[in-house]
C-alpha positions in Angstrom: 0.2 -0.3 0.3 1.4 3.5 -0.8 1.9 6.0 1.8 -1.3 7.3 3.8 -1.7 11.1 1.5 -0.8 14.1 3.6 -4.3 16.6 4.0 -5.0 19.5 5.1 -8.8 20.4 6.5 -10.1 23.9 5.6 -13.3 24.4 8.1 -12.4 22.2 10.9 -13.1 24.7 13.2 -13.1 24.7 17.2 -16.7 27.4 16.9 -18.4 26.4 14.5 -21.8 26.9 13.9 -22.3 23.4 12.2 -19.8 20.2 13.2 -19.8 18.5 9.3 -16.4 18.9 9.3 -15.6 17.6 12.9 -18.3 15.0 13.4 -17.9 13.7 9.9 -14.7 14.1 7.8 -12.2 14.3 10.8 -13.4 10.3 12.3 -13.1 9.6 8.7 -9.1 10.5 8.8 -8.5 9.0 12.3 -10.3 5.8 12.3 -7.8 2.6 12.1 -8.4 2.3 8.1 -8.5 6.4 7.6 -5.4 6.4 9.1 -4.0 4.0 7.0 -4.9 6.0 4.3 -4.2 9.8 5.6 -2.1 11.5 7.7 -3.7 15.3 8.5 -0.6 17.8 8.2 -2.4 20.8 7.9 -6.0 23.1 8.7 -7.0 26.7 7.4 -9.2 28.2 9.4 -10.5 31.8 9.0 -7.2 32.9 10.8 -4.3 31.2 11.6 -4.4 31.6 15.7 -8.4 29.5 14.7 -6.3 26.7 13.1 -4.1 26.6 16.5 -7.4 26.4 18.1 -8.6 23.7 16.2 -5.2 21.6 16.1 -5.4 22.2 20.1 -10.0 21.4 20.1 -9.2 18.2 18.6 -5.6 17.2 19.8 -3.9 17.1 17.4 -0.2 16.9 16.8 1.2 20.4 17.3 4.6 19.7 15.9 3.1 18.1 12.9 0.1 19.5 11.2 0.7 22.8 10.6 -1.4 26.1 11.3 -2.9 28.8 8.1 -5.2 31.6 8.1 -5.9 31.5 4.9 -6.1 29.2 1.8 -3.0 30.9 -0.4 -0.3 29.7 2.0 -2.0 26.4 2.3 -2.2 25.8 -1.3 1.6 26.9 -1.4 2.5 23.8 1.7 4.8 20.8 0.0 3.5 18.8 2.1 0.0 18.8 1.3 -1.4 17.3 -1.8 -5.4 16.1 -0.8 -7.4 19.5 0.5 -10.8 18.7 1.8 -13.5 22.3 1.5 -15.4 21.8 4.6 -16.4 26.1 5.0 -20.1 27.4 4.1 -21.1 26.9 1.0 -20.1 30.9 -0.3 -16.9 29.9 0.7 -16.1 27.3 -1.0 -14.8 28.3 -4.0 -12.4 31.4 -2.8 -10.7 29.0 -0.1 -10.1 26.0 -2.8 -9.1 27.8 -5.8 -5.8 28.4 -4.9 -4.9 24.5 -3.6 -6.7 23.3 -7.2 -4.8 26.0 -9.0 -1.6 24.1 -7.5 -2.2 20.7 -9.0 -3.9 18.9 -5.7 -6.7 17.1 -5.1 -9.8 18.2 -3.8 -12.3 17.0 -1.7 -15.4 20.0 -2.2 -18.2 19.7 0.1 -21.8 19.9 -2.0 -23.3 22.2 -2.8 -20.1 22.7 -5.0 -20.5 27.0 -4.7 -23.1 29.7 -4.3 -24.2 29.7 -8.5 -22.5 28.5 -12.0 -20.3 31.2 -12.2 -18.7 30.6 -8.7 -18.5 26.6 -9.8 -17.5 27.8 -13.2 -14.7 28.8 -11.8 -13.8 25.9 -9.7 -13.9 23.9 -13.2 -11.6 26.3 -14.6 -9.3 26.0 -12.0 -9.0 22.2 -12.0 -8.0 21.5 -15.4 -5.6 23.8 -15.2 -3.8 22.4 -11.9 -5.1 18.8 -13.2 -5.8 17.5 -9.4 -8.8 14.7 -8.4 -11.7 16.4 -7.5 -14.6 14.7 -5.7 -17.5 16.3 -4.3 -19.5 15.4 -1.5 -22.6 13.8 -2.7 -22.2 10.6 -0.5 -25.6 9.3 -0.6 -25.2 7.7 -4.0 -22.8 5.2 -2.2 -24.7 4.7 1.7 -25.6 0.9 1.0 -29.5 1.6 1.9 -29.1 3.3 -1.4 -26.8 1.0 -3.5 -29.2 -2.5 -2.0 -32.2 -0.6 -4.6 -30.2 0.0 -6.6 -29.4 -4.1 -6.7 -32.8 -5.1 -6.7 -33.7 -2.7 -9.4 -30.7 -3.6 -11.4 -31.4 -7.3 -10.5 -34.8 -7.2 -12.7 -36.2 -7.9 -9.2 -38.7 -5.7 -10.2 -39.5 -5.9 -14.0 -38.5 -2.8 -15.7 -39.0 0.5 -13.7 -42.7 2.0 -14.6 -42.5 5.3 -12.1 -40.9 6.3 -8.8 -41.9 8.6 -6.1 -40.5 10.0 -3.2 -42.5 12.1 -0.7 -39.3 13.5 2.4 -39.4 15.7 4.9 -36.5 17.3 6.4 -34.6 20.0 5.3 -33.9 21.6 8.9 -35.2 20.1 11.8 -38.1 22.9 12.1 -39.9 24.2 9.3 -40.3 27.8 10.2 -37.9 28.4 12.4 -33.2 28.3 12.2 -31.1 29.2 15.0 -28.8 31.8 14.3 -25.4 30.0 12.8 -28.3 29.1 10.1 -29.8 32.7 9.3 -28.0 32.1 5.8 -30.6 29.3 4.9 -33.4 32.1 4.5 -31.1 34.1 1.8 -30.9 31.6 -1.5 -28.0 33.4 -2.8 -25.8 32.4 -0.5 -26.5 28.3 -1.8 -26.5 26.8 1.1 -30.4 26.0 1.7 -33.0 23.3 2.4 -33.8 23.1 -0.9 -29.9 23.1 -2.4 -29.1 21.0 0.8 -31.3 18.7 2.3 -33.6 17.9 -1.2 -30.4 18.2 -3.5 -29.4 15.0 -1.4 -32.0 12.8 -2.1 -32.9 14.1 -5.6 -29.2 13.0 -6.4 -29.5 9.8 -4.8 -31.9 9.0 -6.7 -31.3 9.4 -9.8 -28.2 8.0 -9.7 -30.1 4.8 -8.8 -33.0 5.0 -11.9 -31.5 8.0 -14.2 -31.5 12.0 -14.6 -34.7 13.3 -15.5 -34.8 13.7 -19.0 -33.5 17.6 -20.3 -37.6 19.3 -20.7 -39.5 17.0 -19.1 -38.9 18.6 -15.3 -42.2 20.3 -14.8 -41.3 21.8 -10.9 -44.0 23.7 -8.5 -42.2 26.0 -6.4 -43.6 27.3 -2.8 -42.6 29.8 0.1 -45.0 28.6 2.3 -43.8 30.4 5.4 -42.0 33.0 4.5 -41.6 34.6 8.0 -38.8 32.9 9.7 -38.4 33.1 13.1 -34.5 33.2 14.5 -34.2 31.1 17.3 -30.1 31.7 20.1 -29.4 27.8 20.7 -27.9 28.9 23.9 -31.2 30.8 25.3 -33.5 28.6 23.7 -34.9 32.3 22.5 -35.8 33.1 19.5 -34.3 36.8 19.0 -35.5 37.9 15.5 -37.9 37.1 12.3 -35.9 37.5 9.4 -38.0 36.9 5.5 -37.3 33.9 3.4 -36.4 33.9 -0.2 -35.7 30.4 -0.4 -38.8 27.9 -1.2 -39.9 25.8 1.1 -42.0 22.9 -1.0 -41.0 21.7 -4.3 -43.1 19.6 -5.8 -41.3 17.9 -9.5 -42.4 15.5 -12.1 -40.0 14.0 -15.4 -39.6 11.0 -17.4 -36.9 9.1 -16.9 -34.4 7.8 -19.9 -34.9 3.9 -21.4 -32.7 2.0 -19.9 -32.0 -2.2 -19.6 -33.2 -1.8 -15.8 -35.8 0.9 -16.7 -38.8 1.1 -19.2 -39.1 4.0 -22.0 -41.6 6.9 -20.4 -41.1 6.1 -16.5 -41.5 9.3 -14.8 -40.1 10.6 -11.5 -42.1 12.3 -9.5 -41.6 13.8 -6.2 -42.9 16.1 -3.1 -40.0 17.7 -0.3 -41.4 19.8 2.1 -38.8 21.6 4.7 -39.3 20.8 8.5 -41.0 17.9 9.3 -43.7 15.8 8.1 -46.4 14.5 9.8 -46.5 13.1 12.9 -46.2 9.1 12.7 -45.1 9.5 9.3 -41.2 8.5 8.0 -39.8 11.4 7.0 -38.4 9.6 3.6 -40.6 7.1 1.7 -39.0 5.6 -1.6 -41.3 4.4 -3.7 -39.6 2.0 -7.3 -42.7 0.7 -9.4 -41.8 -2.1 -11.6 -43.7 -4.1 -13.8 -44.1 -7.2 -12.0 -43.4 -5.3 -8.6 -42.0 -2.8 -6.4 -38.9 -1.8 -3.7 -40.3 0.4 -0.7 -36.7 2.1 1.1 -38.5 4.3 4.0 -36.4 6.2 6.5 -38.0 7.1 9.8 -36.0 9.5 11.3 -34.5 11.6 8.6 -34.6 12.2 5.1 -30.4 12.4 5.2 -28.9 8.5 3.7 -26.0 10.3 2.9 -25.6 11.3 7.0 -27.1 10.5 10.1 -31.0 9.5 9.1 -30.6 6.2 11.3 -31.8 6.7 14.0 -34.9 4.5 13.5 -34.8 1.7 10.8 -34.1 2.8 7.3 -36.0 -0.3 5.5 -36.0 -1.7 2.4 -38.9 -3.9 1.0 -39.7 -5.9 -2.4 -43.7 -6.6 -3.2 -43.9 -9.2 -5.6 -48.0 -8.8 -7.9 -48.6 -11.8 -8.7 -48.2 -13.5 -4.9 -49.1 -10.2 -3.4 -46.5 -11.0 -0.7 -44.4 -9.0 0.9 -40.3 -9.0 1.5 -37.9 -7.0 3.4 -34.5 -7.2 2.1 -31.5 -6.8 3.9 -29.2 -4.3 4.0 -26.1 -3.3 6.4 -22.7 -1.1 6.4 -18.9 -2.3 5.4 -17.1 -3.6 8.6 -14.5 -0.2 7.4 -17.2 1.8 7.6 -18.7 0.6 11.9 -15.6 2.0 13.2 -16.4 5.8 12.9 -19.9 7.6 13.2 -22.8 6.9 11.5 -22.6 10.2 10.2 -19.3 9.8 9.2 -19.3 6.1 7.0 -20.3 7.0 3.8 -18.3 10.5 3.7 -14.8 7.6 4.7 -16.3 5.7 1.7 -15.5 8.5 -0.9 -12.7 10.0 1.1 -10.5 6.8 0.3 -11.9 6.0 -2.8 -10.4 9.7 -3.9 -7.3 8.2 -1.9 -7.2 5.7 -3.9 -8.2 7.4 -7.3 -11.0 4.5 -7.3 -13.8 6.9 -9.8 -16.0 4.5 -9.0 -16.3 5.6 -5.2 -16.8 8.9 -5.9 -18.9 12.5 -7.6 -16.5 13.9 -9.7 -16.1 17.5 -10.2 -18.1 17.1 -13.8 -20.5 15.2 -12.5 -21.5 17.2 -9.4 -21.4 20.3 -11.7 -23.6 18.7 -13.9 -26.5 17.8 -11.5 -26.4 21.6 -9.1 -27.2 23.2 -13.3 -29.7 21.0 -13.1 -30.9 22.1 -9.2 -30.3 25.8 -9.8 -32.3 25.7 -13.4 -35.5 24.5 -10.9 -34.7 27.4 -8.3 -34.6 29.8 -11.6 
């Protein structure tokens, strides 16, 4: 096996509002398996002192891990091969561009950037630098999603006629945001319940059934709750009310391309509502109806199959029409994934695939850019 990739993390903060870097990326890098593939050699935050604070907070080796306060200095470090970007979405492009131009491999969390212009800059920099770039659409590789794809391509239900998904989530509450996520109500930032919450879901679904044929998609958006209350998580008090320009309801219908597993003119139908489902309903229900049967994936506790939707069991069942029997289908995590918390497991898979050069285990920048263009087109 080759030497561990010398890895830098942008956005591993000791004071961040969200903890994706510490909860998903850090365990993936430092687990027994992760340690064979990665060696953390640098952190980059908003200042050198902030990076040094994170090194101390997460008990990293102060002699082996450099602290940087700007992306250009990080990009100039010859002791870094791979850079992981975990900043807020509107900071993605400016923080990764220097490393891309320097030819380093880069992993950018989803969404890629705030808008198409920034994404185009990222693509151009990656092409100039020549490094590999992966994007954090890890849901495609979550074991329940992989299992559903195996069932469909096996012909278990014949060719697909339609696929329907109902998803409730994107934020914990339907109208309240914590103060640190106020930007979820600003479409211009690029990170919000549609691009992130629904974006991950519609990506892993299309990774199974195929991408909606452009021009056949019929989208309806609504802002049901334009007034968003802002809560201080420390005191639990409502401290502000802001206006949102981000839709909180989306309905979508489109046609799927014909394939060995999909009938011509098959439909994909999606319903997404921000916040909690009706009491007793599942956060995510995904049904694939075929010629001879149907597959249903149910996730009671969340829509993020790439992260933390597993507080209650995620189940898969197959209904055969001829016998009217329903069979529960098992699925499981890989043994190395069980070394890390649930939130880190799909991230770990994609990071190790990138480190090994296995393009089947991560989503490329070009592929993710097409998904971003699709979702941005719906929002516009």
